[in-house]
Every structure is written in structure tokens, then in C-alpha cells.
C-alpha positions as CSV (number, residue, x, y, z in Angstrom):
1,A,0.0,0.1,0.1
2,V,2.9,2.4,0.7
3,R,5.0,1.3,-2.4
4,P,2.9,3.1,-5.0
5,L,3.1,6.4,-2.9
6,S,6.9,6.1,-2.4
7,D,7.6,5.3,-6.0
8,S,5.6,8.3,-7.2
9,L,7.7,10.5,-4.9
10,G,11.0,8.9,-5.7
11,V,11.3,8.0,-2.0
12,P,12.5,4.5,-0.9
13,G,9.8,3.0,1.0
14,E,12.0,1.8,3.7
15,V,12.4,5.5,5.0
16,L,8.7,6.6,4.8
17,P,8.1,5.3,8.3
18,L,10.9,7.6,9.5
19,G,9.0,10.5,8.2
20,L,6.0,9.7,10.4
21,L,8.0,8.7,13.5
22,R,10.4,11.6,13.6
23,P,8.0,14.4,14.6
24,I,6.8,12.2,17.3
25,T,9.8,10.7,19.1
26,G,13.4,11.4,18.8
27,A,14.5,8.2,20.5
28,G,12.2,6.0,18.4
29,S,13.2,7.6,15.2
30,L,17.0,7.2,16.2
31,A,16.5,3.5,16.8
32,F,14.6,3.1,13.6
33,T,17.5,4.8,11.8
34,A,20.0,2.6,13.4
35,D,18.1,-0.4,12.3
36,L,18.0,0.8,8.8
37,I,21.8,1.4,8.8
38,K,22.3,-2.1,10.3
39,A,20.2,-3.7,7.7
40,Y,21.3,-1.7,4.6
41,G,24.6,-0.1,5.5
42,P,25.6,3.4,6.3
43,D,26.8,4.0,2.7
44,S,23.6,2.6,1.0
45,M,21.2,5.2,-0.3
46,I,18.6,4.2,2.4
47,G,21.2,4.8,5.1
48,R,22.3,8.2,3.7
49,I,18.6,9.2,3.2
50,A,17.7,8.1,6.8
51,S,20.8,9.9,8.3
52,T,19.9,13.2,6.5
53,I,16.4,13.1,7.5
54,Q,17.5,12.4,11.2
55,G,19.6,15.6,10.9
56,S,17.2,17.8,9.1
57,T,14.0,17.4,11.1
58,D,13.0,17.8,14.6
59,T,10.6,16.1,17.2
60,T,7.9,18.8,16.7
61,L,5.5,17.5,19.3
62,Y,8.4,17.6,22.0
63,V,9.5,21.1,21.0
64,L,5.8,22.3,21.1
65,T,5.1,20.7,24.4
66,V,8.4,21.8,26.2
67,Y,8.8,25.4,24.8
68,F,5.3,26.4,24.9
69,G,4.9,25.0,28.4
70,A,8.1,26.7,29.7
71,V,6.8,30.1,28.5
72,G,3.2,29.4,29.5
73,I,1.6,29.5,26.2
74,R,-1.8,27.9,26.1
75,K,-3.4,28.6,22.7
76,T,-0.7,27.4,20.1
77,R,-2.9,28.4,17.2
78,Y,-1.2,27.3,14.0
79,A,2.0,26.1,15.5
80,L,1.4,22.4,15.3
81,K,0.1,22.7,11.8
82,V,3.2,24.8,10.7
83,G,5.5,22.4,12.6
84,L,4.2,19.3,10.9
85,F,4.2,21.0,7.5
86,S,7.8,22.0,8.2
87,D,8.7,18.3,9.0
88,L,7.0,17.3,5.7
89,V,9.1,19.9,3.9
90,G,12.4,18.8,5.6
91,F,11.6,15.2,4.9
92,L,11.2,15.9,1.3
93,A,14.2,18.2,1.1
94,A,16.3,15.6,2.8
95,V,15.2,13.0,0.4
96,F,15.8,15.4,-2.6
97,V,19.3,16.6,-1.5
98,S,20.3,13.0,-0.7
99,L,19.3,11.8,-4.1
100,L,21.0,14.9,-5.7
101,V,24.3,14.5,-3.9
102,F,24.7,10.8,-3.5
103,G,22.4,9.5,-6.4
């Protein structure tokens, strides 16, 4: 079910779960990236794309919770939507740059 989407975007299907996991949990996405690197190797395209995604996106939900909570902001308005959209853009940019540089 994921393969047609990943093929149309030019993204290896193995890294798509990382795009969903990264905004939620940093430790989980790091463990998933480590598993990808162990399975495919650090110099494989999948390993390079996963590493680039890991370095170019952030755990949006953690950032919103901690930073807005520390300042006392209760109404986040569009912050979650913009943060998740930024994660999507970062994911696609990481894939594009990895394919451009290493592909």
C-alpha cells in the first residue's frame, strides 16, 4: 500500500516510516534509523537518506510541548500545523538533497 506512494515520490519505501516517526519521538526515530543502517549499511542510499532526515527534522511535538509549556503559552494556534508541515518539507528536502548529492 505504501509502495505506489513512495515510487511516485521517488522515495525509498523503507524510509517513509521515519518521516512519520520523527515528529513524534526522537529516540524512536533514532532507533529506527540505526536499524535501517544495520540492515542496509551506512553508505547505502537508504542509510544516507535516513541519516539526512534524522539531521534535518526535529521532534515537533516535543518542541511544542516543552517550549510552549515553559513560556506558559496555552493557545498554540497554528504552531502544530506549521510544525508538521515543516517536518514534511524537511523530509522531502532531505530525500531530494540526498538523491541529488549521492544518487
